[in-house]
VEXKE-78654 format. One record per atom (N, C-alpha, C, O, CB): residue in one letter; z, y, x. Coordinates in steps of 0.1 Angstrom, whole numbers, plus 5000, padded with zeros to 4 digits. Each point is the difference from the previous one (the first is absolute). Glycine has a CB too. Layout:
<nodes>
AZYX ...
</nodes>
This chain:
<nodes>
M278561734899 M499249925009 M501249915007 M500950065005 M497050124999 P502049684997 P500949925008 P500050015014 P499050045006 P500749834977 E501350105024 E500050015015 E499349865006 E500549894997 E501850285003 F496749865006 F499549895005 F500449945013 F499449915005 F499050174982 A502749965017 A500949955011 A500849854995 A500449915008 A499950365000 E499749734979 E500349874995 E499149904999 E500449885000 E501050244991 L497349925007 L498849905000 L499849965014 L499849885003 L499050234977 R501249985030 R500049965013 R501149905004 R499849915009 R499150304994 A502049804992 A501449905003 A499649874993 A500749905003 A501250304997 R497149804990 R499949874993 R498949925004 R499849884998 R501250224982 I498149995028 I498949935003 I499650015016 I500650095006 I498749954969 S499949875032 S499750005012 S498850085004 S499850055010 S501449754990 S497750204989 S498850065001 S500250175002 S501050064997 S498049734989 P499850275019 P500250155002 P500050074987 P499349964990 P499550045033 V502150114978 V500150104985 V499550125007 V500350035011 V502149874975 F496750175008 F499650145001 F500350074989 F500049954989 F498549985025 T501750204989 T500250114990 T499250125003 T499850015012 T502549914985 P497250184997 P499150105003 P500350075013 P499250045008 P500349984968 S501849995025 S500650085012 S499949935014 S500250065011 S501450034972 D498049785015 D499949895012 D498650015006 D499050004994 D502749834994 P498450175026 P498749985009 P499249874996 P500749894999 P500750235022 G497349884976 G499249874998 G500050004986 G499149924996 G501749945024 F499950214968 F499949994986 F498450014998 F499449914995 F503050205000 P497050005008 P498750024996 P499049885003 P499249964992 P501250295011 D499849695008 D499449895007 D500049894991 D498949954997 D501950135024 E500549874974 E500149894994 E499750014983 E499749904994 E501950055026 T498450164974 T499350044988 T498550014999 T499449984989 T502550145009 T497449915014 T498650015000 T499549844999 T500449915007 T499550335008 G499049744973 G499349905000 G498350025001 G499650115004 G502549804984 F497349995008 F498350035003 F499650114994 F499250075006 F500249714995 N501050264986 N499350124995 N500850125004 N501050024993 N497949874988 L500850195028 L500450105005 L500250124990 L500650105003 L498449805016 A500350084969 A500050124988 A501450004995 A500350104994 A497349874999 V503249935008 V501349974992 V501050015010 V499949925010 V499149934973 T501950225017 T501250055009 T501249954991 T500250064989 T498650165022 H502049684992 H501249974994 H501150075005 H500249995013 H498949814981 Q501850264999 Q501250055002 Q501549954993 Q500850074995 Q497450105010 P501849704998 P501349944991 P501350055006 P500050075010 P498749734985 D502350164998 D501350065004 D500449895015 D501050035007 D499850074963 A498549785032 A500349915013 A498949914997 A499549984989 A503250035015 V497049935011 V499149895003 V500749895006 V500850035010 V497450134993 V501749734993 V500549875004 V498749935007 V499249954993 V502750054987 V498150005034 V499049925006 V500449845001 V500449965011 V498950265001 A500649704979 A500549884998 A499549925011 A498849985004 A501350054973 E501249915029 E499649885008 E500449874995 E499549905006 E500850235012 N500349844973 N500249884993 N500350004986 N500650104995 N500049835025 E499149974973 E500349994987 E501450044994 E500050094991 E498449755013 S502750125001 S501350034999 S500350164998 S500750054991 S499649755023 D499150264996 D500350144998 D499250064990 D500550104995 D500049925028 I498349944972 I499350054989 I501049974989 I500150094992 I497449885016 A503149954990 A500949944989 A501350104999 A500450044990 A498849685015 Q501350315005 Q501150095003 Q499650164998 Q500950094998 Q499949715018 T497950224985 T499550134995 T499950024987 T500250114995 T498849915024 V500649884975 V499649994985 V501450054996 V500150104994 V498049715004 R503150095004 R501250014994 R500750135004 R500850064993 R499349695006 F499650305013 F500650144999 F499250104993 F500750084994 F500449875026 A497750064979 A499450084993 A500450014984 A500350104994 A498149855024 R501549894977 R500649984986 R501650074999 R500350074990 R498049695007 E502350225010 E501550065000 E500050144999 E500750064992 E500149765022 N498350244994 N499950175000 N498750064990 N499750115001 N501249885027 G498749924963 G499150054993 G498750065004 G499650104994 G502249914996 M497449925021 M498950045006 M499149904998 M500249884999 M500850245015 P497749954987 P498849924998 P499849945015 P500450045011 P498450114967 V500349735020 V499749955014 V498449974996 V499649964989 V503049935021 R496650155001 R498749985001 R499649925012 R500850005010 R499150204976 V498849735017 V499749925009 V498950055005 V499150044992 V502149795000 Q498450175022 Q498949995006 Q499649935014 Q500850005009 Q499350184978 A498949765013 A499649925012 A499050075008 A500450055011 A499949734978 T498550245007 T499450075008 T499250144996 T499350075008 T500749715000 G500450244979 G499850154992 G498449984996 G499650094993 G502350085024 H497449744985 H498750024990 H499950044986 H499250084995 H500249765019 G501550094979 G500250044986 G500850134997 G500250044988 G499749735008 A500450295014 A500750124996 A499250114991 A498950035004 A502449935018 T499250104968 T499350074993 T500750144996 T499550114997 T499449674995 E502250205010 E501050144996 E501249995008 E500549895003 E499050134971 P501050105031 P501150015008 P501549924994 P500250004988 P498550225019 Y501949735000 Y501449984995 Y500950095007 Y500150025012 Y499449754982 T501350284996 T500850135003 T501650004999 T500750095003 T497250024987 D502449795005 D501449945001 D500349865001 D499149935003 D501250234985 G501149785012 G500349865002 G499849965014 G500050075010 G499449894967 V500449905024 V500049925012 V498449955001 V499449974990 V503449945007 L496850085014 L498649975004 L500249875008 L500550015011 L498450254990 V500849634995 V500349905010 V498549955005 V499149984992 V503349944996 I497650085026 I498849995008 I499849845005 I500949955007 I499350315002 T498949664988 T500149835001 T499149975011 T499749885000 T500750064975 R499050145034 R499149995009 R500849925014 R499349975009 R499350274980 K502549745011 K500549925011 K500249854995 K500349905007 K501150325004 L498349774975 L499949864995 L498849945003 L499249984991 L502250084993 D498449905028 D498349985004 D500049855005 D499149975008 D500450285002 R501149674987 R499749855004 R498949934990 R499950024987 R502749965022 V496549935000 V499349934989 V499949855008 V499949975012 V498750274975 S501449685003 S500149855004 S499149934992 S500150024988 S502149995019 I496949914998 I498849904993 I500749904998 I500749975010 I497350095000 D501949854979 D500349854998 D498649944997 D499749984989 D502750065002 A497049935019 A498549925001 A500249914989 A499250014991 A500350005034 Q501349904976 Q499949864992 Q500050054985 Q499149954993 Q502449895025 E499450244978 E500050084988 E499350074995 E499950024988 E501649975016 R497650075003 R499050125000 R500850124997 R499450074992 R498649795001 T502950185010 T500950124997 T500250115011 T500149965012 T501149884972 A498850275013 A500550125011 A501550044992 A500050014987 A497250115023 T503749894996 T501350094999 T500150125008 T500050005012 T501249794984 F499050314997 F500250125009 F500950124995 F500250024988 F497549925019 G502750135000 G501150124995 G499250124993 G498850015000 G502949945021 A499150134974 A499550104994 A499350095007 A499250054994 A502349924992 G498650065025 G499550075009 G498749985006 G499450085008 G502749954994 V497349854995 V498949945007 V498750074993 V499950014988 V501549745018 R497750285002 R498450024997 R499249884999 R500149905008 R500150315004 W498949804979 W498949915000 W499549935014 W499949885002 W499550264978 A500549965029 A499349995012 A500849875007 A499549905006 A499850374996 A502049744996 A500849905011 A500149864991 A500149895006 A501750315007 V498049804973 V499849884994 V498649955001 V499949875002 V501850194985 L497250015012 L498649945005 L500049965012 L499249915002 L499550214985 A502149935026 A499849955013 A500849874999 A499449905003 A500350345010 A501549754984 A500749874998 A499249894993 A499849895005 A502350254995 A497649894988 A499349904993 A498749955005 A499749884997 A501450214986 A498050005025 A498949965005 A500249895010 A499249915000 A500050294995 E501949805013 E500349895009 E500049874997 E499949915007 E501250235002 H499149854977 H500149864993 H498949984991 H500149904992 H502350105010 H496650094999 H498849994994 H500550044985 H499549934991 H499249895026 L502050254982 L500350054985 L499950134996 L500250085010 L501149754990 A498650244989 A500150134997 A500650034989 A500049934990 A498550095021 P502150114988 P500850044986 P498650064992 P498950025003 P504050055008 I497849964978 I499050094989 I500550125001 I500950034993 I498649814991 T500050255025 T500350135005 T499550124992 T499349994990 T500649915031 G500550204985 G499350134995 G499150045009 G499849945010 G501950124979 S497550055006 S498850045011 S500550045012 S499449975010 S499350114974 S502450015017 S500750045012 S501049925006 S501049984993 S498550224999 P500449735022 P500849955006 P501550065003 P501049935001 P496949995006 Q502150234993 Q501150095001 Q500850024990 Q501150055002 Q497650055011 V500949864975 V500749984987 V501449915001 V500049905006 V497650134982 G503450025007 G501149924997 G499749874993 G499350004990 G502050215010 A499249695005 A499749884990 A500549984988 A499449954990 A500349965027 V501850134984 V500749994989 V499750094989 V499949954989 V501649965025 G498350204988 G499650094992 G498949984992 G499950024988 G501250105026 F497849834995 F498549964990 F500149914993 F499249984991 F499450085022 L502649834991 L500149884990 L500650034988 L499649964989 L500449905028 L501250234984 L500850054988 L499050084989 L500350004988 L501950045030 G496750014986 G499450064991 G498649924997 G498950054997 G502450185009 G498949654995 G498849914997 G499149975012 G500049895005 G500050204973 G499250025026 G499349995015 G498649954996 G499949894997 G502350055019 L496850154986 L498749994998 L499650025015 L500250105006 L499649994970 G499549805031 G499550025013 G498649934999 G499549974989 G502850035023 P497049985002 P498649975002 P499649854994 P498949964999 P501250215023 L501349764974 L499549854996 L500450004982 L500249894995 L500349985033 A499550244966 A500450004986 A499549914991 A500649934993 A499850275011 R498149814997 R499249924990 R500349865002 R500349924991 R497750255008 S501949795015 S500249845005 S501249974996 S500149904994 S498750105025 H502550094983 H501149925000 H501150064992 H501149954999 H498349975023 G500250214971 G501050074991 G500750105007 G499750045011 G500649774976 F500950235006 F501050095006 F500849945012 F500349885000 F499850224977 G500349965031 G500749955012 G501549954994 G500749915004 G498050275014 S501549914971 S501449934996 S499949874992 S500949944995 S500050305003 D498149735001 D500049844994 D500349895009 D500249884997 D498150204987 Y501749975030 Y500449935010 Y501450025005 Y500349945010 Y497550054994 L503050074990 L501349995002 L500849884996 L499849944990 L499750285008 R501549755011 R500649884997 R501750015000 R500749914995 R497049985016 E502850214995 E501350044999 E500150115007 E499350045009 E501549754989 L500550284997 L500350145005 L501450015001 L500749954991 L497450154998 R502549975021 R501350025001 R500350164998 R499450075008 R500849715007 L500850294977 L500150104997 L501450044999 L500849915000 L497050074992 V502550155006 V501250074999 V499850054986 V499150084998 V501549985026 T500449904966 T499950054987 T500850145000 T500650045009 T499249714979 G500050334997 G500650154998 G501649965002 G500950085002 G497050044979 L502349755017 L501649975001 L500649995016 L501249995003 L498549874972 G499350145032 G500449975016 G500249855003 G500849965008 G500450284994 E498049694989 E500149844999 E498749955010 E498950054998 E502249944973 I499049915040 I499149945004 I499549904993 I500949924997 I499850145019 V497849914978 V499649914991 V498949955007 V499450075008 V501550034971 V498749755018 V498749955002 V499150004984 V500349954989 V500749885034 A498150224980 A499049974987 A498949915003 A499450005010 A500850234982 N499749684998 N498849905003 N499749954987 N500350074991 N500349855032 Y498749954975 Y499849944988 Y501249974993 Y500250034988 Y497849885020 T503150035000 T501149934992 T501250085003 T501049974994 T497949805007 E501250345008 E501250085002 E499550144993 E498950035004 E502149855019 H499750184970 H499850144993 H498650024997 H499450105005 H502650005007 P497449784979 P498650014996 P499350124994 P498850035002 P501849754995 D500550294996 D499750114992 D499850145012 D499150094998 D502549794980 L499350125033 L499750105008 L498449955009 L499150075002 L503950014998 F497149815003 F498749935008 F498850044990 F499050045006 F502349745006 W498850224976 W498750034992 W500050154999 W498950044997 W501049744989 A501050335014 A499950155001 A499450035015 A499050085002 A503349974980 L498449895029 L499450045013 L498549985004 L499550065009 L502649904995 R497449954989 R498849955000 R498950114993 R499149974993 R502049775007 G499250395003 G498950114996 G501050104992 G499550094993 G498149745005 G503750155003 G500650124994 G500350115006 G500450104995 G500349764993 K499150135024 K500050115010 K501650045007 K500749945008 K497150164978 G502550025006 G501750045004 G501050014989 G499849984988 G499350165031 G501749884986 G501450014990 G500849894998 G501049994992 G497850154995 L500749755022 L500549864997 L500949965011 L500749904998 L497250034989 G502250125023 G500949975010 G499550045015 G498950065000 G501949764984 I499750155026 I499450015014 I499549875006 I500849915003 I500750285001 V497349794997 V499749875006 V500150005014 V499650095007 V498949884975 T502049915024 T500249985013 T499249905006 T499850005013 T502350094982 Q497549824999 Q499149905004 Q499249944989 Q500249994988 Q501349975029 A497249994991 A498949954989 A499749885007 A500249975011 A498750244979 T500549704999 T499649865005 T498650004993 T499950004988 T502649855014 I496250145006 I499049984989 I499149875006 I500249955011 I499750344980 E499349675000 E499149875001 E498950085010 E499850124998 E500649734976 L498950085035 L499050035007 L498749904996 L500149894996 L501750205023 I497249964984 I498649924998 I499449965012 I500250075011 I499350054969 E499849795019 E499349925015 E498950105001 E499150004992 E501249725006 A499750355011 A498450085003 A500450055015 A501050055004 A498250054968 D499849885035 D499650045014 D499350145003 D500450105005 D499549664997 T498850214991 T498950105001 T499950024984 T500449924991 T498250015033 L500550204976 L499550044986 L498650065003 L499850055011 L502650014978 Y496649955001 Y499050095001 Y500450114995 Y500150014988 Y498449855012 A501650235008 A500750174995 A499550085010 A499749975011 A502549974978 G498050195003 G499950135008 G499250104992 G500250004988 G500049885033 S499150204984 S499250104992 S498650035005 S499649975011 S502650134984 L497349964995 L498650075002 L500050164998 L500250054989 L498949725002 V500850295017 V499850165001 V498850064998 V499149985008 V502550025008 F498250074973 F498550074997 F500550135000 F501050044994 F497549784990 D500550275023 D500050145004 D499650084987 D499449954991 D500049995035 E500950164974 E500050094986 E498649994993 E500049984988 E501750195023 P497249844996 P498749974990 P500049894993 P499550014989 P499450095025 H501549784990 H500149884994 H501249974991 H500149884995 H498750065024 I502250154978 I501249974994 I499649954985 I500649914994 I500750275021 E497849894979 E499849964985 E499349854999 E500349924991 E499450345002 Q499449725016 Q499549874997 Q500949895005 Q499949894996 Q497850215006 A503149935006 A500949885006 A501150014988 A500449894997 A499250135032 L500850084965 L501049974990 L499649944988 L500749914994 L500450245014 R497749914988 R499249944987 R499949845005 R500449924991 R497950315002 A501349735016 A499949865005 A501249925000 A500049894995 A498350195018 W502749974992 W501449955000 W500749964985 W500649904997 W499650275025 V499449944970 V500449994986 V499349864992 V500749914993 V499450375007 D498649725003 D499449884993 D500649895008 D500649924994 D497150194998 W502249875022 W500649895006 W501149984997 W500249884996 W498650135020 S502350064984 S501449944996 S500349954987 S501049924997 S499750245018 A498349884975 A500049954988 A499949854998 A500549934991 A498750285004 S500349755016 S499449844998 S500749955012 S499749885003 S497750134985 A503450045020 A500449945013 A500949884995 A500650014989 A499450215027 P500149674993 P500749904997 P501450025002 P500350105007 P497949784998 D503050034988 D501350055000 D500550005015 D501050085003 D499349834974 E499150025032 E500749995013 E499850135008 E500750035010 E499049724991 V499450334995 V499950145004 V500550104995 V499950034988 V498549915018 T502350155003 T500750144997 T499250105007 T499549995012 T502849924984 S497550194996 S499250105009 S500450144995 S500750014989 S497149825015 S501850275002 S500350174997 S499050085008 S499449975010 S503350004987 V497250154994 V499350115006 V500950115003 V501150034994 V496949904994 A501650145022 A500950145004 A498850095005 A499249995009 A503449895000 L497550234981 L499250125003 L501050095009 L501050054995 L497549944982 M501150035039 M500850075008 M499250115005 M498950005006 M502549805000 R499550314989 R499650135009 R500950035009 R501150054997 R497850064987 M500649845030 M500850005011 M499850145008 M498950065003 M500949674997 P501850315003 P500150135005 P499449995015 P499949895004 P502250174980 D497650055023 D499349995014 D501550035009 D500450115003 D496650004991 L503649795009 L501350015006 L499949875008 L499449904996 L502050244986 D499249885032 D500349885009 D500449894994 D499349905002 D501350245013 L500449854977 L500649894994 L499149914993 L500249885000 L501850244998 V496749944995 V498849914994 V499349935012 V499850065010 V499750114968 P500149705022 P499049965007 P498750095002 P499550074991 P501549725003 P498550195018 P498950095001 P498949994992 P499350094997 P501349925023 P499049844975 P498849984994 P500350074985 P499050034993 P500249735022 L501850254981 L500450054987 L500350144999 L499950064989 L500949735008 R499650265015 R500450145001 R499250134992 R498950025003 R501849885019 G499950164970 G499250104992 G499049964989 G499250084994 G501150045027 R499649744975 R499249964994 R500449974985 R501249994996 R498049935026 H499750064970 H500349974985 H499549865000 H498849995002 H501050264986 V500849645009 V499449865002 V500349914989 V500950054993 V499449995031 L499549854970 L500449904993 L500649875006 L499149925004 L499450184984 S502349875012 S500649865006 S499749904989 S500250034989 S501950075026 V497549784989 V499949914989 V500949875008 V499649935009 V497750174979 R504049875006 R500849895006 R499849884991 R500050004988 R501850155022 V497949735000 V500149874993 V501049915007 V500350025012 V497249994981 V503149914999 V500849895006 V499849874992 V500350004988 V501350165021 S497949754998 S499749884993 S500749895005 S500049975012 S498050114983 S502549844996 S501249875005 S498949884998 S500549895001 S502350204988 G495949925009 G499249895000 G499749975015 G500650055010 G498350014966 P500149855023 P499449935015 P499550155007 P499450094994 P499549624997 V501650305022 V499550105007 V498650005003 V499550115003 V502549905004 D497349874994 D498750015002 D499150024989 D498850015001 D501749875016 A500150124972 A499150084986 A500350135000 A499250074993 A501149744990 G500550265023 G500150165001 G498750045000 G499650044989 G502449985023 P497249994998 P498950085002 P499150014987 P499550114996 P500849835028 E499449934971 E499349974987 E500650094988 E499350064991 E500249695016 L501750244994 L501050064990 L499750155000 L499850074990 L502149755013 A498150245010 A500150135000 A498250085001 A499750115000 A503349855012 D496549944989 D498550065001 D499550104991 D499450105004 D500149695003 P500850204981 P499850104990 P500250135005 P499250095000 P501449764983 L500850165021 L500650135003 L499250065014 L499550115001 L503149824989 R497449985019 R499150055013 R498550054998 R499550085008 R501849745003 Q498150134977 Q498650004996 Q500150154991 Q499050054995 Q500249645006 A501750334997 A500050144990 A499550135003 A499450094993 A502449805000 A498850115020 A499750145006 A500049995016 A500549905005 A500750244973 P498249955029 P500349995016 P501650015004 P500750104997 P496950025007 V502949775002 V501349995006 V500350105010 V499250025009 V500649754986 Y501250285004 Y500350115014 Y501049935008 Y499950025012 Y499950214976 L501049705007 L501049905010 L500149864990 L500150004988 L501850225025 D498049694997 D500349884993 D500949925006 D499849935010 D498250094983 L503149995001 L501249935006 L500449874991 L501249994997 L499650255012 L498449694987 L500349904990 L499849855007 L498849975004 L500550204976 G501649765020 G499649865008 G501349934998 G500850024992 G497550065027 E501949824990 E500949905001 E501350075005 E499950065011 E498249754994 L503050194990 L501250075006 L501149944996 L500349974989 L498650245011 P502049765014 P501249975000 P501150034987 P500050124997 P499349905028 T501449914969 T500950034991 T501150125004 T500650084993 T499049684999 S500650215025 S501050095003 S499450145003 S500750095005 S500549715004 R497550224987 R499450145002 R499650034988 R499050075000 R500349935021 L501149974966 L499550034988 L500350164996 L499450054991 L500949695003 G500750315013 G499950154998 G498850085003 G499850114995 G502449865009 L497049975004 L498850065002 L498950034991 L499150085002 L501649835014 V499550014975 V499150034987 V500050134992 V499050074997 V501449715001 H501050255001 H500250154993 H500350095010 H499950114996 H500949804984 N499550075034 N500450105013 N500750094993 N499550115001 N498549865014 D503050024979 D500950104997 D500850075013 D500349955011 D499949914968 P500150275018 P500950075011 P501049895004 P500649914993 P499150354999 T500649765022 T501349915005 T500950115005 T501149965002 T497749825007 D500950354992 D501350115003 D500350064989 D499250004990 D500250065030 P501850004979 P500450094987 P499150125000 P499650065009 P502849874992 V497350084985 V499450124996 V500350044987 V500349924991 V498250045025 P501250184981 P500450054984 P498949954993 P498850005004 P502450235000 V499449714984 V499249914989 V500150044987 V501250004995 V499049825018 W498850224980 W500250024985 W498849884993 W498849985003 W502150325000 D499949644987 D499149904994 D500149994986 D501150014994 D498949875025 H498950094975 H500249964984 H498849904997 H498950005004 H502250244988 G499649674999 G499149884997 G500249964986 G500950044993 G499249885032 M498950014971 M500049954985 M499349845000 M499549955011 M500350324979 L500249674999 L499049895001 L499150004990 L500350054989 L501249835022 L497350044991 L498950024993 L499749864993 L500449895004 L498850315013 T499949824970 T499349914997 T498849965005 T499750055011 T501350014975 P498149835009 P498849995007 P499050115004 P499550064990 P500849745000 I499350235021 I499250125001 I498449965001 I499649895002 I502550245011 D497449984984 D498349965001 D499550135004 D500850095003 D498949734978 Q498750205020 Q499450105005 Q500250124996 Q499850095007 Q498949784998 D501850154981 D500450134993 D501450045008 D500250125003 D498749834972 F502049945029 F501150065008 F499850055011 F500850085004 F500149804987 A497950085018 A499650045012 A499550135000 A500250085009 A499349704995 S499850254984 S499550155000 S501050074997 S500150105007 S497749864987 A503150034997 A501250094998 A500750015013 A500250125004 A500149824970 L500249975034 L500650025013 L499150075011 L500450105006 L500949694988 L497850175007 L499050065010 L499950164995 L500150085009 L498449684995 G501350284984 G500150124996 G501250105004 G499950125001 G498949774982 E502650035020 E500750085004 E500449995016 E500550095007 E500149914968 V499149885029 V500449985016 V498849975007 V500249985012 V502149934984 G496550085000 G498749955009 G499750085008 G500750105002 G498549804985 P499650085019 P499250115009 P499850134994 P499650024988 P499149805022 G501450274998 G500250144995 G501050084992 G500050124996 G498149825007 T502849974996 T501450044993 T500850075010 T499949965012 T500149844971 E500850305013 E501150045009 E501449954994 E500750054992 E498050155015 I501549705000 I501749954993 I501050035010 I499750025012 I499449784975 P502250205008 P501150025009 P500649875005 P500950015009 P499550214978 V499349675008 V500649885006 V499349955012 V498850045003 V501949914977 V499949965027 V499449935012 V499149894994 V498849995003 V503250055013 I498849864974 I499549874997 I500150014986 I500850074994 I500049805027 T498450064974 T499749984984 T499749835002 T499149965007 T499750324984 E501949645003 E499949865002 E499949924984 E500650034989 E500950015037 V497749844977 V499849944986 V500349875005 V499449965009 V498950194979 R502649785007 R500349855003 R499449924990 R499950054989 R502249995022 H497349834992 H499849914991 H501349885002 H500549955010 H496750124992 I503249924983 I501349935001 I499849894986 I498849974999 I502850275014 G498949714982 G499949904989 G500249885005 G500949995009 G497750124979 A500849785008 A499949865001 A501549965004 A500950004991 A496349995015 G503249985007 G501449945002 G501050094995 G501149954996 G498149935024 T500650264980 T501050084998 T500350004984 T501050074996 T498550065027 K499749804967 K500350004987 K500649894995 K500350004988 K498050135010 I502249755011 I500549905001 I501650005003 I500449995012 I497349944993 D503150104985 D501550015003 D500549855006 D499549894998 D500950304980 V500649835029 V500849865005 V500649934989 V500250064989 V500450045031 D499549784981 D500449924988 D501450034993 D500250004988 D498549825024 E502150214998 E501350044993 E500050144996 E501050034993 E500249815019 G497850264991 G499850134994 G500750095011 G500949965007 G499249974967 S499450205027 S500450105009 S500050144993 S499550014989 S499749855031 A501250244987 A500250154993 A498750075005 A500250125000 A502649905000 V496249955005 V498850055006 V499450064989 V499749934991 V500149915026 G499950304982 G499250084993 G498650015005 G499950015012 G502050104981 G496949904998 G498950015003 G499049885002 G499250005009 G501850194997 R499349704987 R499349905003 R498849994990 R499249915003 R502849985007 N497850184981 N498950024990 N498950045009 N498949964996 N502550104982 S498550015031 S499250125002 S498849925011 S500249895005 S501950334992 D496749855005 D498949955009 D500150065012 D500249935010 D498450024974 Y501250195016 Y500050065012 Y501450125000 Y500850014991 Y496249955011 S503050105011 S500850105000 S499450145005 S498949995005 S502849834997 L498850274998 L499550145007 L501250095003 L500850034992 L497049954995 A502050065026 A500950095006 A499450105009 A498949985005 A502749854993 F499150285003 F499850115007 F501150035013 F501249994997 F497650104979 I500749945036 I500950035009 I499850115007 I498950005006 I501549794996 G500350324997 G499950135007 G501049985013 G500849915001 G498750254975 M500449965035 M500850015011 M500450145004 M500850015009 M498249794998 E500550304986 E500350135003 E501150064989 E499750024989 E497850005023 P503549994994 P501550044991 P499950114994 P500750034990 P500849875024 E497550194989 E500150154992 E499250004987 E499950094993 E500150045030 L499549714975 L499049994988 L500849894992 L499349944992 L498250125020 F503849914989 F500749874997 F500450054985 F499949924991 F501149985037 E499450234970 E500850034989 E499250044986 E500349984989 E501550095028 T497150004988 T499050044987 T498649955002 T499449954991 T501750275006 V498549795015 V498149965001 V499949865000 V499049974995 V500150225019 L501649724990 L499949875001 L500149934985 L499249944994 L501750085031 P500450014970 P500349994985 P498950044989 P499849944990 P502550095017 A497050094996 A498950044992 A498849915001 A499349964991 A501450275011 F499149755012 F498749945002 F500249834994 F499049954995 F500550235028 A501849754978 A500049874997 A500050014983 A499549904993 A502050025031 D498950194969 D499650014984 D498550014995 D499349944992 D502950185008 R497649965011 R498450034999 R499049854998 R499449964990 R501150275027 V499749714994 V499449895002 V500449874990 V499349914995 V500650205030 S501449904974 S500549904989 S499350024985 S499549914993 S502950095020 A497650124985 A499350014988 A498349975000 A499449944991 A502750235005 A497449885015 A498749945002 A499649854998 A498949974996 A501350205019 V501149744989 V499849864998 V500849954990 V500349884999 V499150105023 A501150104969 A500749974990 A499549884989 A500949944994 A499850305012 P498149734992 P499949904994 P500049855006 P499749904993 P499350294995 W501349805026 W500549885008 W501350005003 W500449905005 W497550085004 V502950134990 V501349995003 V500849914991 V500150024988 V499650205022 S500949694996 S500949884993 S501250114994 S500350115004 S499249635016 P501350174969 P501250054997 P501349985008 P501150065000 P497849934981 E500749925026 E501149955009 E500150045014 E499050055005 E500949794981 L501450165021 L499950035015 L500849885007 L500849934993 L499250355003 T499949715017 T500949915008 T500650115008 T499450115003 T499449664998 I502650205003 I500850115006 I499750035014 I500350125004 I501449824980 N497949975025 N499650055013 N498950075001 N499750065010 N501349764998 F498050194980 F498950105001 F500150124992 F499050074997 F499849765007 I502650214992 I500150114991 I499750145007 I499350094995 I502349764993 G499050155023 G499850135009 G500950074998 G501049964994 G496950045006 R502150165004 R501050074998 R500250044986 R499050054993 R500850025029 T501749914973 T500050054986 T501650014999 T500749915005 T496949984984 T502750205005 T501549994993 T500249994985 T501150034995 T499450095024 S498349844973 S500249984989 S500649874996 S499549905005 S498850254994 P502749854993 P500649864994 P499049934994 P499849885001 P502450214994 D496949994997 D499049934989 D498949945008 D499549894995 D500950274987 R499149885029 R499049955007 R500749895009 R499549895000 R498950335000 V502649805005 V500849865007 V500249904991 V500049895004 V501350255011 A498949874971 A500249924990 A498949904996 A500149884996 A501350304999 K497449915008 K498649944995 K499749885013 K499049935000 K499850344986 A502149735022 A499649895013 A500249854994 A499549905006 A501350265015 W499849844968 W500449884994 W499749994984 W500050104992 W501749885026 P498049884979 P499850014984 P501550044994 P500950015008 P497149784990 S502150234989 S501250044994 S501149894999 S501250015001 S497450164985 D500749705013 D501049875000 D500849995013 D501249985001 D497149874984 I500750185025 I500549955015 I500850165002 I501049975007 I496649825005 L502450324986 L500550085002 L501450034994 L500850095004 L497149955001 N502349874983 N501349984993 N500849905005 N501250004999 N497950084980 R500349825028 R500849905005 R500450045013 R501149955005 R497949884981 L500350255020 L500550075016 L500950095000 L500950015009 L497149974998 T502050094982 T501250084996 T501349914999 T501050025007 T497550154980 E501349735002 E501249944999 E500649925011 E501249985001 E498250034977 V499649935033 V500349955012 V500850105011 V500849955009 V497149914984 R501750275006 R500450105009 R501650034995 R500950025008 R496550094997 H502749904982 H501250044999 H501049905000 H501250035001 H497950144989 R500549705010 R500749865002 R500750025016 R501149965003 R496849894979 Y501350195026 Y500149985014 Y500550125008 Y500550005011 Y497749844987 D501750284994 D500250165003 D500650054989 D499350094995 D498849955019 P503149924980 P500250064988 P500550155000 P500150074990 P500449715003 E499750275020 E500550135001 E498850125005 E500250125000 E502249765004 G496650045000 G498650075002 G500150055014 G499550115002 G500049954974 V501149875034 V500150045016 V498750035005 V500050105008 V501949754996 F497050094992 F498849975003 F499050094990 F499449934991 F501449845018 P499050344993 P499050094991 P498949955001 P499649965011 P501450234991 Y498249814987 Y498749944998 Y499550064988 Y500750054991 Y499849745022 G498150214984 G499350094991 G499849924988 G499050034993 G499950115024 Y501949764979 Y499749924987 Y501549954994 Y500049944990 Y497349975019 
</nodes>
């Protein structure tokens, strides 16, 4: 193992090793189930220090990995250097060009707030606490997916450090092969330090959720399945079967309940929203009506994902068009009266805009699917055996509707190279591998393809 005193002498950013006070705090991300134990952690304060760190690691034959918020952490890092980018947290808006430029440590909440001041909005993820760059590198499916496509479709430029320790700009004209790969290719391509995205004009949306209590879950779910099949392209929706624990961290109206949350986001006229959602409201008695006009800066309220770090296990897949037989199969596994080990079972309606690639092409996988299915568990003692077995059982029950493709941000916890590879069509995967070797010929950035 090299002496990290040399690295400390080469950069101004803090360097932590396992014996240093503060090391555990710096390695801890959003997912508390994953504890990293690398040889060293660099809390990057600037781009040049990241470049120097990569050069140092390359010279010493060490792998380099990166973390902003830790939402995407699935397996612990046990060697090499972990670069933390959370301090790269500046956001700037160019209202005339309708773009946002932000550092690698920025969360969507900051971009939403800054853009809203100019009556603009990003194509964001469901959680404002997720790191914007990590979301975009994996394509990014959010609450505007059907109306506007993948988040990475709105990338305009990226700055990054390659595996050679070089700082480069990737856009339509500079390193276009790398730009193509970064729009959906996820990891192993470099450490992004800054991103520029296009924004859309939006102040408010008709958005939110309708919550149905356990006796009415089946009626509401079946109504949503039919409703979503004919929903206009401007509408993105999802359902979440939630078995909420009886804990203080859960809002009192949901504490200890088994409910169905139907989420709706329409980019169409706000005054047309009530009529649009009327079939859902009429399907069954509504326990909580949280659907109405919503400022884009508060878009995170639609999914209402946790804001504080928690232990998380998740598993996802994509689906072909679903029907009432699918609803029956899913309800038989996770519906009222069943005992399930997960907190959330979620089905999202995608398609429409997500099926249309950008003109110049991108590395996004999963464009041919119509829905997604995901399971989320939060009890660590169940992560290794109980939850994987549960996911396998439900997957088998809905097998007729499971798509042969995946998308990398929804893949969940896995160490299987075969499963990771399925996140892209074979032609995209082959091209990704070529681009990765071009910019990281020695494999400084480990990744699963």
